PLY file of the C-alpha trace (Angstrom):
ply
format ascii 1.0
element vertex 570
property float x
property float y
property float z
element edge 569
property int vertex1
property int vertex2
end_header
-0.28 0.10 -0.20
2.89 2.41 0.98
4.39 1.59 -2.68
1.30 2.52 -4.28
1.26 5.70 -2.61
4.73 6.31 -3.69
4.20 5.85 -6.90
0.87 7.91 -7.07
2.70 10.96 -5.02
5.44 10.45 -8.03
3.03 10.40 -10.58
1.44 13.47 -9.75
4.79 15.29 -9.47
5.90 14.70 -13.03
2.28 16.00 -14.24
3.04 19.06 -12.33
6.26 19.71 -13.49
5.73 19.03 -16.98
2.58 21.57 -16.99
4.41 23.79 -15.45
7.21 23.77 -17.97
4.52 23.94 -20.67
3.56 27.03 -19.57
7.00 28.77 -18.91
7.91 28.37 -22.44
7.04 30.29 -25.56
7.09 30.59 -29.17
9.79 32.89 -30.78
8.44 35.48 -33.62
10.78 37.92 -35.97
10.69 40.55 -33.40
9.06 44.19 -34.48
11.45 47.52 -34.18
13.02 48.71 -30.74
10.24 46.70 -28.61
11.76 43.36 -29.36
14.38 41.03 -27.98
16.50 43.15 -25.49
20.07 42.27 -27.60
21.36 44.16 -29.96
23.39 42.31 -32.43
26.42 43.63 -34.53
27.91 42.57 -37.34
30.93 43.07 -39.25
31.62 45.84 -40.57
34.04 49.25 -40.28
34.12 53.06 -40.16
36.88 55.44 -41.56
37.47 59.05 -42.47
37.92 58.74 -46.30
36.30 61.31 -48.57
37.13 61.01 -52.42
38.54 63.11 -54.60
35.32 64.10 -56.15
34.24 65.39 -52.37
32.22 62.00 -52.47
31.67 59.44 -49.75
31.97 55.52 -50.82
29.72 53.40 -48.75
28.91 49.73 -49.00
26.05 47.96 -48.08
26.05 43.60 -47.74
22.67 42.89 -47.57
21.41 39.15 -46.03
18.31 37.73 -46.11
16.80 34.42 -44.15
13.99 34.34 -45.60
13.04 34.79 -49.37
9.50 36.34 -48.01
10.80 39.67 -46.23
13.57 40.13 -48.83
11.75 43.29 -49.88
13.66 47.12 -48.73
13.47 50.37 -49.43
16.34 52.96 -49.62
16.34 56.40 -48.94
18.67 58.77 -49.97
17.00 61.84 -50.86
19.02 63.87 -47.75
22.41 62.33 -48.37
25.58 63.45 -49.18
27.66 63.37 -52.68
28.22 59.36 -52.38
29.00 56.37 -54.01
26.88 53.45 -52.92
27.63 49.54 -53.85
25.10 46.89 -52.71
25.75 43.09 -52.56
23.89 40.14 -51.80
23.82 36.10 -52.38
19.94 36.21 -52.22
17.11 37.21 -53.88
16.02 40.71 -53.19
13.84 43.34 -54.07
14.44 46.90 -53.24
12.90 50.60 -53.89
15.22 53.17 -54.15
14.89 57.07 -53.80
17.81 59.07 -54.20
19.22 62.65 -54.88
21.16 63.33 -58.29
24.48 63.39 -56.39
23.76 59.93 -55.05
25.11 57.19 -57.27
24.28 53.28 -56.73
26.50 50.15 -58.19
24.94 46.70 -58.18
26.76 43.66 -60.34
25.49 42.91 -63.68
24.90 39.79 -62.59
22.81 40.66 -58.89
20.17 39.02 -57.40
18.99 42.30 -56.23
15.94 44.03 -58.28
15.63 47.92 -57.76
13.11 49.91 -58.94
12.64 53.94 -58.91
10.60 55.25 -62.13
9.55 58.43 -60.55
13.49 59.96 -60.46
14.91 60.38 -64.18
18.14 60.38 -62.16
17.96 57.52 -61.13
18.45 55.37 -64.25
21.55 58.03 -64.84
23.08 57.24 -61.56
22.40 53.87 -61.52
25.35 51.75 -62.55
25.65 47.97 -63.55
29.00 46.61 -62.74
30.20 43.55 -64.98
32.11 41.02 -62.75
31.71 42.90 -59.37
33.35 41.35 -56.44
30.92 39.23 -53.72
33.64 38.68 -50.71
33.89 41.33 -48.32
37.82 41.59 -48.55
37.44 41.12 -52.48
35.13 44.12 -52.61
36.78 46.50 -50.40
40.15 46.47 -52.57
37.54 46.62 -55.87
36.29 49.91 -54.03
39.91 51.39 -52.97
41.37 50.94 -56.50
38.03 52.33 -58.33
37.31 55.43 -55.94
40.39 55.92 -53.59
38.95 54.08 -50.42
36.49 53.50 -48.34
34.25 55.14 -45.86
32.23 52.29 -44.72
31.43 48.68 -45.02
27.95 47.84 -43.10
26.43 44.15 -42.95
22.77 44.51 -42.86
20.59 41.24 -42.30
17.03 41.20 -43.14
17.15 44.73 -43.24
13.53 46.40 -43.97
14.49 50.39 -44.63
17.57 52.67 -44.88
17.42 56.30 -44.29
20.46 58.98 -44.43
20.35 61.43 -41.63
21.82 64.40 -43.91
24.94 64.28 -42.03
28.13 63.56 -42.85
29.01 59.63 -43.20
32.70 59.55 -41.97
34.62 59.23 -38.85
37.73 60.74 -37.67
40.67 58.50 -37.82
42.19 56.07 -39.60
41.13 56.66 -43.59
41.64 52.47 -43.75
38.84 50.06 -43.76
39.82 46.95 -41.33
36.92 44.46 -41.10
35.99 43.89 -37.68
32.94 43.39 -35.25
30.98 46.91 -34.43
28.47 48.72 -33.17
25.48 49.59 -36.14
24.19 52.19 -33.89
27.53 54.39 -33.81
26.89 55.00 -37.84
24.79 57.86 -37.02
24.43 58.94 -41.11
21.84 56.58 -41.32
18.96 54.73 -39.64
18.40 51.13 -40.20
15.35 49.13 -39.34
16.16 45.79 -39.17
14.21 42.81 -37.74
17.35 40.76 -37.50
16.38 37.96 -34.71
13.27 35.64 -33.24
12.46 36.55 -30.01
9.89 35.52 -27.38
9.26 35.55 -23.89
6.94 33.62 -21.14
3.04 35.00 -21.21
3.50 34.74 -17.01
6.82 36.08 -15.71
7.65 35.62 -12.25
11.56 36.17 -12.31
13.21 37.83 -9.06
13.78 41.64 -8.72
17.44 41.00 -8.35
17.97 37.99 -10.97
17.33 37.19 -14.00
17.44 34.87 -16.82
17.97 35.20 -21.10
18.33 31.96 -23.35
20.07 32.63 -26.70
20.13 29.80 -28.93
21.88 29.47 -32.59
19.94 27.53 -34.96
21.81 24.18 -36.62
21.71 25.61 -39.75
23.00 29.04 -39.11
26.79 29.93 -40.14
27.60 31.63 -36.84
30.78 30.24 -35.37
32.06 33.29 -32.98
29.69 35.02 -30.81
31.09 37.88 -28.03
28.71 39.13 -25.94
28.92 42.05 -23.80
26.72 42.00 -20.47
26.74 45.49 -18.21
24.20 44.48 -16.30
23.41 46.36 -12.78
22.18 42.97 -11.17
22.86 39.39 -10.87
21.95 38.14 -14.74
22.06 34.57 -16.04
22.79 33.61 -19.50
21.91 30.30 -21.15
23.57 29.88 -24.58
23.00 26.85 -26.97
24.85 26.73 -30.33
25.78 23.64 -33.22
29.25 21.97 -31.93
32.23 24.45 -32.48
30.13 27.97 -31.17
32.27 30.09 -29.18
31.18 32.31 -26.89
33.37 34.99 -25.66
32.11 37.36 -22.67
34.11 40.72 -22.70
34.34 42.14 -19.43
31.39 40.49 -17.87
30.06 41.84 -14.50
27.46 40.29 -12.36
26.48 37.49 -14.73
26.08 34.09 -14.46
26.01 31.31 -17.69
26.06 28.01 -19.26
26.32 26.61 -22.45
27.07 23.36 -24.75
29.89 25.16 -26.32
33.27 26.24 -25.26
33.25 29.87 -23.70
36.28 32.44 -23.23
36.14 35.10 -20.32
38.06 37.92 -21.37
39.21 40.10 -18.60
41.60 43.44 -18.87
44.49 41.27 -17.92
43.76 37.60 -18.74
41.39 35.17 -20.74
40.09 31.97 -19.45
38.58 28.95 -21.45
35.74 27.46 -19.73
34.58 23.97 -20.82
30.60 23.16 -22.11
28.89 22.27 -18.52
25.92 20.12 -20.41
25.34 18.41 -23.91
22.38 19.80 -25.77
21.87 18.78 -29.53
18.44 19.88 -30.28
17.64 23.76 -31.18
13.89 23.53 -31.02
12.68 26.41 -28.62
11.11 24.16 -26.36
13.68 22.21 -25.78
16.39 25.06 -24.85
14.12 27.00 -22.97
13.24 23.73 -20.71
16.78 22.75 -20.10
17.86 26.17 -19.36
15.36 26.28 -16.78
16.25 23.02 -15.55
19.96 23.88 -15.16
19.51 27.02 -13.52
16.39 25.94 -11.47
13.99 28.67 -11.91
10.60 28.65 -12.63
10.57 31.29 -15.58
12.55 33.27 -17.66
12.94 37.37 -19.30
13.45 36.50 -22.96
14.20 33.75 -25.11
16.49 35.05 -28.67
17.13 32.58 -31.68
19.66 33.61 -33.92
20.26 32.35 -37.75
22.02 34.50 -39.69
24.59 34.31 -42.66
27.72 36.09 -40.98
30.05 33.47 -39.04
31.40 36.79 -36.35
28.52 38.49 -34.60
28.16 40.44 -31.41
25.49 40.49 -29.16
25.08 43.69 -26.63
22.59 43.47 -24.01
20.48 46.74 -23.74
20.59 48.90 -20.27
17.64 48.54 -17.88
15.24 47.51 -20.56
13.01 44.53 -20.07
10.05 43.35 -22.16
6.61 44.11 -21.25
4.30 41.31 -21.05
0.59 42.79 -22.14
0.79 44.20 -25.62
-0.69 47.01 -26.53
-4.42 47.01 -27.64
-5.82 49.42 -30.11
-8.64 51.28 -29.09
-11.94 49.67 -30.26
-14.08 50.91 -32.84
-10.99 52.06 -34.85
-9.21 50.74 -38.14
-5.65 49.69 -37.20
-2.52 50.13 -39.62
-0.06 47.71 -39.40
3.46 48.84 -40.40
4.86 46.19 -42.48
8.97 45.99 -42.98
8.33 48.10 -46.08
7.11 50.57 -44.11
3.27 50.57 -45.71
0.64 50.80 -43.54
-2.46 48.74 -44.11
-6.17 48.52 -43.10
-9.24 46.56 -43.62
-12.31 47.74 -44.51
-15.37 45.54 -44.71
-18.34 45.84 -46.92
-21.78 44.17 -47.57
-21.47 42.82 -51.32
-18.94 41.82 -53.76
-19.36 45.35 -55.98
-17.34 47.27 -52.54
-19.14 50.07 -52.92
-21.18 49.94 -49.34
-19.01 49.66 -46.18
-19.48 48.70 -43.07
-19.11 51.19 -40.21
-16.27 50.09 -37.85
-18.78 49.84 -34.71
-21.33 47.91 -36.65
-22.36 44.52 -34.97
-21.93 41.83 -38.06
-24.37 38.68 -38.04
-22.84 35.48 -38.12
-24.92 34.17 -41.43
-24.15 36.66 -43.35
-21.11 36.62 -46.19
-18.91 39.44 -45.49
-16.68 41.18 -48.51
-12.97 42.75 -47.28
-10.57 44.82 -48.84
-6.88 45.52 -47.68
-5.47 48.77 -48.99
-2.33 51.08 -48.03
0.06 53.52 -49.69
1.83 52.82 -52.75
5.71 51.93 -52.57
6.82 55.11 -55.15
5.59 54.20 -58.73
6.17 49.92 -58.32
3.33 47.77 -59.27
2.62 45.69 -57.26
0.22 42.59 -56.74
-1.13 42.19 -52.94
-2.07 38.46 -51.71
-3.48 37.60 -48.54
-2.30 34.32 -47.10
-3.69 34.04 -43.67
-6.03 35.55 -41.39
-6.62 34.38 -37.75
-9.26 35.53 -35.14
-8.26 36.11 -31.81
-10.47 36.82 -28.47
-11.12 39.49 -26.52
-12.16 39.51 -22.51
-11.11 36.65 -19.86
-11.39 33.48 -22.21
-8.47 33.71 -25.07
-8.95 31.83 -28.18
-6.89 31.90 -31.68
-8.87 30.60 -34.32
-8.18 30.33 -38.47
-10.12 32.67 -40.75
-11.11 30.21 -43.33
-11.89 33.11 -46.51
-11.65 32.85 -50.58
-9.91 35.53 -52.47
-11.63 38.02 -54.86
-10.48 39.38 -57.71
-8.17 42.27 -57.74
-6.22 42.81 -61.12
-3.25 45.48 -60.11
-4.15 47.31 -62.76
-7.91 48.25 -61.62
-7.11 47.74 -57.91
-3.83 48.89 -56.99
-2.25 48.58 -53.95
-4.96 46.30 -52.04
-6.17 42.57 -51.72
-9.90 41.01 -51.62
-11.61 38.64 -50.09
-14.58 36.90 -48.60
-15.40 34.97 -45.19
-18.24 34.00 -43.46
-18.45 33.16 -39.76
-20.94 30.80 -40.33
-18.29 28.49 -40.79
-16.96 28.15 -37.14
-19.78 27.59 -34.74
-17.96 27.23 -32.00
-16.97 30.49 -31.69
-17.25 31.17 -27.80
-17.15 35.34 -28.21
-18.66 37.86 -29.43
-15.61 40.57 -29.74
-12.61 39.60 -32.03
-9.32 40.85 -33.40
-8.81 39.87 -36.86
-5.36 39.62 -38.44
-4.48 39.09 -42.09
-0.35 38.25 -43.28
-0.64 40.22 -46.44
2.30 39.32 -49.23
3.49 41.72 -52.15
3.96 40.00 -55.51
6.26 41.37 -58.58
5.93 39.49 -61.61
5.89 36.38 -60.14
7.74 36.76 -57.41
6.28 37.13 -54.28
7.53 38.08 -50.55
6.09 38.69 -47.50
4.23 42.07 -47.15
3.36 42.77 -43.37
0.01 42.39 -41.54
-3.17 43.86 -41.61
-5.64 43.97 -38.13
-9.07 45.69 -37.01
-11.54 44.90 -34.43
-14.41 42.77 -35.23
-18.11 42.20 -33.23
-20.63 39.58 -33.90
-23.98 38.86 -33.43
-26.38 36.13 -33.69
-29.05 36.10 -36.29
-32.34 36.75 -35.05
-34.68 33.79 -34.78
-37.11 33.14 -37.64
-40.88 33.02 -36.10
-44.17 32.38 -38.27
-45.86 34.85 -38.97
-49.81 35.18 -36.94
-52.57 37.01 -38.25
-53.19 40.37 -36.40
-56.74 41.16 -35.28
-57.17 45.20 -34.54
-60.41 46.67 -33.80
-63.48 46.22 -32.46
-64.82 44.25 -35.75
-62.56 41.45 -35.45
-63.76 41.14 -32.11
-67.12 40.84 -32.88
-66.48 38.65 -35.50
-64.20 35.97 -33.33
-67.60 35.84 -30.65
-70.11 35.18 -33.52
-67.90 32.86 -35.22
-67.36 31.08 -31.29
-71.18 31.07 -30.65
-71.84 29.90 -34.07
-69.72 26.65 -33.33
-70.95 26.05 -30.12
-74.45 26.27 -31.46
-73.55 23.28 -34.23
-71.36 21.30 -31.69
-74.78 21.21 -29.50
-77.10 20.37 -32.39
-74.79 17.49 -33.04
-74.40 16.17 -29.37
-78.35 15.75 -28.75
-78.52 14.22 -32.48
-75.74 11.59 -30.95
-78.41 11.41 -27.82
-81.38 10.75 -29.86
-79.43 7.65 -32.05
-77.37 6.06 -29.46
-79.13 6.65 -26.60
-75.57 7.71 -24.50
-75.51 10.87 -22.33
-73.49 13.54 -24.08
-73.22 16.00 -21.27
-70.75 16.89 -18.62
-71.83 15.21 -15.80
-71.96 17.48 -12.76
-72.21 14.56 -10.20
-69.08 15.37 -9.06
-66.09 18.45 -8.89
-64.42 16.32 -11.30
-65.04 16.89 -14.89
-65.97 13.43 -16.40
-65.93 12.65 -20.25
-68.36 9.41 -21.23
-66.26 6.91 -22.86
-62.92 7.76 -21.78
-61.17 5.45 -19.78
-59.02 7.56 -17.71
-61.99 10.17 -16.95
-63.72 8.37 -14.03
-66.79 8.36 -15.30
-68.82 5.36 -15.09
-70.55 3.68 -18.62
-74.48 4.08 -18.36
-76.86 1.00 -18.96
-78.49 0.48 -22.30
-81.84 1.56 -22.34
-84.05 -1.67 -22.75
-87.17 0.52 -24.26
-86.03 1.20 -27.70
-86.88 4.63 -29.68
-89.62 4.66 -31.90
-87.60 5.67 -34.78
-85.84 2.44 -34.50
-85.96 0.09 -37.22
-88.41 -3.45 -35.89
-86.40 -6.16 -38.27
-83.05 -4.11 -36.72
-83.97 -5.33 -33.22
-84.93 -8.72 -34.06
-81.94 -9.06 -35.69
-79.40 -8.38 -32.53
-82.27 -9.95 -30.33
-81.44 -13.34 -31.51
-77.88 -12.93 -31.06
-78.41 -11.81 -27.29
-77.69 -14.02 -24.50
-81.14 -16.38 -23.23
-81.36 -13.61 -20.10
-82.01 -11.32 -22.49
-84.05 -12.56 -24.52
-86.26 -13.63 -21.49
-86.37 -9.74 -20.97
-87.66 -9.28 -24.40
0 1
1 2
2 3
3 4
4 5
5 6
6 7
7 8
8 9
9 10
10 11
11 12
12 13
13 14
14 15
15 16
16 17
17 18
18 19
19 20
20 21
21 22
22 23
23 24
24 25
25 26
26 27
27 28
28 29
29 30
30 31
31 32
32 33
33 34
34 35
35 36
36 37
37 38
38 39
39 40
40 41
41 42
42 43
43 44
44 45
45 46
46 47
47 48
48 49
49 50
50 51
51 52
52 53
53 54
54 55
55 56
56 57
57 58
58 59
59 60
60 61
61 62
62 63
63 64
64 65
65 66
66 67
67 68
68 69
69 70
70 71
71 72
72 73
73 74
74 75
75 76
76 77
77 78
78 79
79 80
80 81
81 82
82 83
83 84
84 85
85 86
86 87
87 88
88 89
89 90
90 91
91 92
92 93
93 94
94 95
95 96
96 97
97 98
98 99
99 100
100 101
101 102
102 103
103 104
104 105
105 106
106 107
107 108
108 109
109 110
110 111
111 112
112 113
113 114
114 115
115 116
116 117
117 118
118 119
119 120
120 121
121 122
122 123
123 124
124 125
125 126
126 127
127 128
128 129
129 130
130 131
131 132
132 133
133 134
134 135
135 136
136 137
137 138
138 139
139 140
140 141
141 142
142 143
143 144
144 145
145 146
146 147
147 148
148 149
149 150
150 151
151 152
152 153
153 154
154 155
155 156
156 157
157 158
158 159
159 160
160 161
161 162
162 163
163 164
164 165
165 166
166 167
167 168
168 169
169 170
170 171
171 172
172 173
173 174
174 175
175 176
176 177
177 178
178 179
179 180
180 181
181 182
182 183
183 184
184 185
185 186
186 187
187 188
188 189
189 190
190 191
191 192
192 193
193 194
194 195
195 196
196 197
197 198
198 199
199 200
200 201
201 202
202 203
203 204
204 205
205 206
206 207
207 208
208 209
209 210
210 211
211 212
212 213
213 214
214 215
215 216
216 217
217 218
218 219
219 220
220 221
221 222
222 223
223 224
224 225
225 226
226 227
227 228
228 229
229 230
230 231
231 232
232 233
233 234
234 235
235 236
236 237
237 238
238 239
239 240
240 241
241 242
242 243
243 244
244 245
245 246
246 247
247 248
248 249
249 250
250 251
251 252
252 253
253 254
254 255
255 256
256 257
257 258
258 259
259 260
260 261
261 262
262 263
263 264
264 265
265 266
266 267
267 268
268 269
269 270
270 271
271 272
272 273
273 274
274 275
275 276
276 277
277 278
278 279
279 280
280 281
281 282
282 283
283 284
284 285
285 286
286 287
287 288
288 289
289 290
290 291
291 292
292 293
293 294
294 295
295 296
296 297
297 298
298 299
299 300
300 301
301 302
302 303
303 304
304 305
305 306
306 307
307 308
308 309
309 310
310 311
311 312
312 313
313 314
314 315
315 316
316 317
317 318
318 319
319 320
320 321
321 322
322 323
323 324
324 325
325 326
326 327
327 328
328 329
329 330
330 331
331 332
332 333
333 334
334 335
335 336
336 337
337 338
338 339
339 340
340 341
341 342
342 343
343 344
344 345
345 346
346 347
347 348
348 349
349 350
350 351
351 352
352 353
353 354
354 355
355 356
356 357
357 358
358 359
359 360
360 361
361 362
362 363
363 364
364 365
365 366
366 367
367 368
368 369
369 370
370 371
371 372
372 373
373 374
374 375
375 376
376 377
377 378
378 379
379 380
380 381
381 382
382 383
383 384
384 385
385 386
386 387
387 388
388 389
389 390
390 391
391 392
392 393
393 394
394 395
395 396
396 397
397 398
398 399
399 400
400 401
401 402
402 403
403 404
404 405
405 406
406 407
407 408
408 409
409 410
410 411
411 412
412 413
413 414
414 415
415 416
416 417
417 418
418 419
419 420
420 421
421 422
422 423
423 424
424 425
425 426
426 427
427 428
428 429
429 430
430 431
431 432
432 433
433 434
434 435
435 436
436 437
437 438
438 439
439 440
440 441
441 442
442 443
443 444
444 445
445 446
446 447
447 448
448 449
449 450
450 451
451 452
452 453
453 454
454 455
455 456
456 457
457 458
458 459
459 460
460 461
461 462
462 463
463 464
464 465
465 466
466 467
467 468
468 469
469 470
470 471
471 472
472 473
473 474
474 475
475 476
476 477
477 478
478 479
479 480
480 481
481 482
482 483
483 484
484 485
485 486
486 487
487 488
488 489
489 490
490 491
491 492
492 493
493 494
494 495
495 496
496 497
497 498
498 499
499 500
500 501
501 502
502 503
503 504
504 505
505 506
506 507
507 508
508 509
509 510
510 511
511 512
512 513
513 514
514 515
515 516
516 517
517 518
518 519
519 520
520 521
521 522
522 523
523 524
524 525
525 526
526 527
527 528
528 529
529 530
530 531
531 532
532 533
533 534
534 535
535 536
536 537
537 538
538 539
539 540
540 541
541 542
542 543
543 544
544 545
545 546
546 547
547 548
548 549
549 550
550 551
551 552
552 553
553 554
554 555
555 556
556 557
557 558
558 559
559 560
560 561
561 562
562 563
563 564
564 565
565 566
566 567
567 568
568 569
């Protein structure tokens, strides 16, 4: 008996531990803007004081894209100083460029980058295709040095969305020689970069101690990263769990108030010496949930602050933990009743409008409740990307419930034809909530993914969302005739009188023919209906005196079939 109790307690403990671990994991997504991961990712580059004899700067941008769906970017150099800009990428990418007349753009003649800008006539004059332009970093710097005399900057940009010139000088005091090293991209003040280089998430329920926090870093197995330097300048105790492919080297630069663990070798660099620490554990899986559970188990803590997943093309990167920044658990919720515009990686605000019919002429107000049995026609639209003609496609829509009972459901829909020549920069589709009979809430957020297509190539364009409120249709009730006025009442009364007279006459006719009582017996307080077995009434005897109207031959026939006592009575 005691052995059974022990086993049962152990079983409950395992279940509780599993449930707890599951609740503390999260699924990483591409981080959005500055409110994403607490880590700043820096890659290789250089920044010098070089300016050419033509008073123009020379800048090189190396573009890396992990996902072809995100390979759409925009460059705005209308306020830039005179420059020669060289673009290179190993992946297929599409860019929209805004240049002034003093900016010259260079790409390889066989480049995988497709650039557009038909608004500015100077774009074609300042756009140069170079035969045999090198793609490797050192060779590209050598070519630029031989062609223009030097290089002002070399910048590696992963999954870039938007590059904007600040209009300031792009040089840095010091050496004019470009030497590649891991650099801090935020220091390059002559341009603003919006990029989503990493995947990130945090658990929904955080209960970390105010004195300590745990950050998890996971490098995907298919990533090129093998050397990572970390800068943690924390004022409170910080734990860092690092997981990478075999052969990954982690280097801490002057760690302070930091505890760490990894499946790879760690190097601690101090001002005077360095120290190598062997792997503390074995972990071959790069699945987010496995890495998160292992980190919680290793540090014996109930939760973590952040999970960051890296999948970059560069072999060397630097991670810097942002100072005094922690992600907020509750995301901002837009005010109800207003359209929600979502910025895509290409900075296109998109809005969802709903209509009652396929002609898209009668819009539905944002505060109107939608009946679940109605077909709704939707249109996602946004500002144009310059003169670039794109076809928009809705790839997925989901519904997220509001209120205490959280739920998420895929919204079935079918596309509505919307050619780019007559319906530019928008996508149309139709849906009905009737297919989702199990909806438990009436107030939802609808979020749709949109892709942009140029000729046959499509890439992820962003998300559009809006609020929806549903209502059940009114049940159909059978129509009943309405009776109005005194004449209607008198007509019903007279009809009832006639029916009563006819019924009474019918009952008297039955009595005359059969001899059975037809009235309601009043010998008790209970209403008795003759002939009904459940009414409690007694069957009355048949009268021995036949009615004079009865046929005598019929009586004789009946009497001949009766028993002897009855015959003697006759």
